[in-house]
C-alpha positions in Angstrom: 101.2 98.7 159.6 98.5 96.1 159.8 97.9 93.1 157.8 94.5 91.3 157.9 94.2 87.2 156.9 91.3 85.0 157.7 89.7 87.7 160.2 93.3 87.8 162.5 94.8 91.1 161.6 98.5 91.9 163.2 99.6 95.1 163.8 103.5 96.2 164.8 104.1 98.3 167.8 107.5 99.9 169.5 108.5 100.4 172.8 106.3 102.9 174.6 103.6 102.7 172.8 100.4 101.1 174.2 97.3 98.9 172.4 93.9 98.5 173.4 91.7 95.8 172.2 87.7 96.4 171.3 85.3 94.1 169.5 88.0 91.3 170.6 91.2 89.9 172.2 94.7 89.8 171.2 95.1 86.4 170.4 99.2 86.8 170.6 102.1 88.9 170.9 105.6 88.3 169.6 108.6 89.8 170.5 110.3 91.1 167.6 114.8 92.0 168.3 118.0 90.6 166.9 118.6 86.5 168.0 119.8 87.1 170.8 118.3 89.6 172.1 114.3 90.1 173.8 111.7 92.8 174.4 110.0 93.5 177.4 106.7 95.5 178.4 105.6 97.2 181.1 102.1 96.8 181.5 100.0 93.9 180.1 96.5 93.7 180.3 94.3 90.4 180.3 91.6 88.8 179.6 88.5 88.9 177.4 85.1 90.9 178.9 83.7 93.8 176.7 81.6 95.9 177.9 79.8 99.6 176.5 79.2 97.4 172.7 82.2 96.1 172.7 84.2 99.5 173.4 85.7 99.1 175.9 88.3 96.2 178.0 88.0 94.9 181.3 91.1 93.2 182.6 90.0 90.5 184.5 94.7 90.3 185.6 97.0 92.9 185.3 100.7 92.6 185.0 102.1 95.7 186.3 105.9 93.9 186.5 108.3 94.4 183.4 108.5 90.9 181.4 111.5 90.2 179.5 110.2 87.9 176.7 113.2 86.6 174.2 113.0 87.9 170.8 110.7 85.7 168.4 108.9 84.1 171.3 105.4 84.7 172.1 102.7 85.6 174.6 99.2 84.1 174.6 96.3 86.0 174.9 93.7 86.9 175.2 95.4 89.9 176.1 93.4 93.7 176.2 95.9 95.8 176.4 99.8 95.6 176.5 102.5 98.8 176.9 105.6 98.1 175.3 109.0 99.2 177.0 111.8 97.6 174.6 112.4 96.4 171.1 109.1 96.1 168.7 106.1 93.3 168.9 103.8 92.6 166.3 100.1 92.0 168.3 97.6 89.7 166.2 93.6 90.1 166.9 90.6 89.9 166.8 88.5 93.0 166.1 90.0 96.0 166.6 93.1 97.8 168.6 94.0 101.5 168.8 96.5 102.7 166.4 99.7 102.7 168.4 101.1 105.1 165.3 98.3 107.4 166.0 
């Protein structure tokens, strides 16, 4: 599911799904879950470098350690690629992202 507002778009993705940005970064990730829960990512690639006409993301920093974020909290970008591990996430982005449900 994607939501579009003032050129900022959002997509919800769940555990084990991966999304990759193109033509612009993921601006923010928000962890979803119960009030006392958390969500975990298992891979997070930061950066705002796009090559091949904007279609290919190149990471400036790669984090492969699992990161737990309390539900409702956010990780600020720019982020080019993220892979969830537990619970769901909302990714707010400019440009486009791969469809996690495809």
